[in-house]
C-alpha positions as CSV (number, residue, x, y, z in Angstrom):
1,M,21.0,29.6,-28.7
2,A,20.0,27.3,-25.9
3,S,16.6,25.7,-26.2
4,R,14.3,24.4,-23.5
5,E,14.6,20.8,-24.9
6,G,18.4,21.2,-25.1
7,V,18.8,22.2,-21.5
8,R,16.3,19.5,-20.3
9,A,18.1,16.9,-22.3
10,L,21.3,17.7,-20.5
11,L,19.5,17.6,-17.2
12,R,18.1,14.2,-18.0
13,Q,21.6,13.0,-18.7
14,G,22.4,13.8,-15.1
15,L,24.0,17.2,-15.4
16,D,23.1,19.9,-12.9
17,Y,22.2,23.4,-14.1
18,E,25.8,24.6,-13.6
19,S,27.3,21.9,-15.8
20,A,24.5,22.1,-18.4
21,A,25.0,25.8,-18.6
22,A,28.8,25.4,-19.0
23,A,28.2,22.9,-21.8
24,L,25.9,25.4,-23.6
25,G,28.1,28.4,-22.9
26,I,25.4,30.3,-20.9
27,G,24.9,31.2,-17.3
28,A,23.4,28.8,-14.9
29,G,20.5,31.2,-14.2
30,V,19.8,31.5,-17.9
31,A,19.8,27.7,-18.2
32,Y,17.3,27.5,-15.3
33,M,15.0,30.1,-16.9
34,V,15.2,28.4,-20.3
35,A,14.3,25.0,-18.8
36,T,11.6,26.1,-16.4
37,G,10.4,29.5,-17.6
38,L,11.1,30.8,-14.1
39,P,13.9,33.3,-13.1
40,A,16.5,31.7,-10.9
41,D,16.0,34.4,-8.2
42,R,12.3,33.4,-8.0
43,S,11.4,37.0,-8.4
44,D,8.5,35.9,-10.5
45,H,7.5,32.6,-8.9
46,L,4.1,31.6,-10.1
47,G,3.4,29.2,-7.2
48,E,3.2,26.3,-9.6
49,E,5.5,23.4,-10.1
50,R,7.3,23.2,-13.5
51,E,9.4,20.4,-15.0
52,G,13.0,20.9,-13.9
53,A,12.3,23.4,-11.2
54,R,14.4,23.0,-8.1
55,E,12.9,23.0,-4.6
56,G,14.3,25.5,-2.3
57,S,16.6,28.4,-3.1
58,T,17.8,28.9,-6.7
59,Q,19.5,32.2,-5.9
60,L,22.9,30.5,-6.3
61,L,22.2,30.0,-10.0
62,A,21.3,33.7,-10.5
63,E,24.6,34.9,-9.1
64,Q,26.8,32.7,-11.3
65,P,29.1,34.5,-13.7
66,P,28.1,34.0,-17.4
67,G,31.3,32.2,-18.2
68,P,35.0,32.4,-18.0
69,E,36.5,35.8,-17.4
70,V,37.4,37.6,-20.6
71,D,40.5,39.8,-21.0
72,N,39.0,43.3,-21.5
73,R,42.2,45.1,-22.5
74,E,40.9,45.4,-26.1
75,T,37.5,46.7,-25.0
76,L,39.1,49.2,-22.6
77,A,41.5,50.5,-25.3
78,W,38.5,50.9,-27.7
79,L,36.6,52.8,-25.0
80,R,39.6,55.0,-24.3
81,R,39.9,55.8,-28.1
82,R,36.2,56.6,-28.3
83,A,36.3,58.9,-25.2
84,Q,39.4,60.7,-26.5
85,A,37.7,61.3,-29.9
86,D,34.6,62.7,-28.2
87,P,34.5,66.5,-28.7
88,G,32.8,66.9,-25.3
89,M,35.7,65.1,-23.5
90,R,37.9,67.6,-21.7
91,G,41.6,67.1,-21.3
92,G,41.7,64.0,-23.5
93,R,42.1,61.6,-20.5
């Protein structure tokens, strides 16, 4: 799990939020929130400055995917089996 100090240490090393997040295996918006306590979309901006907080828009961080895309074939097959086993499922699609 990423910690505030862990994210801030990466930022002090010169990484931006996107790179720090990738190094930690989390989304950039999550890294921003962990480091600052503020959501990246500024939906809960407290009007106070916090260490690591960016000036201007941080919406870009909030819309970053959480990581590399994952092949979901196994998940879809599992869902299909569950749906087919459901007695309420009609037609066994």
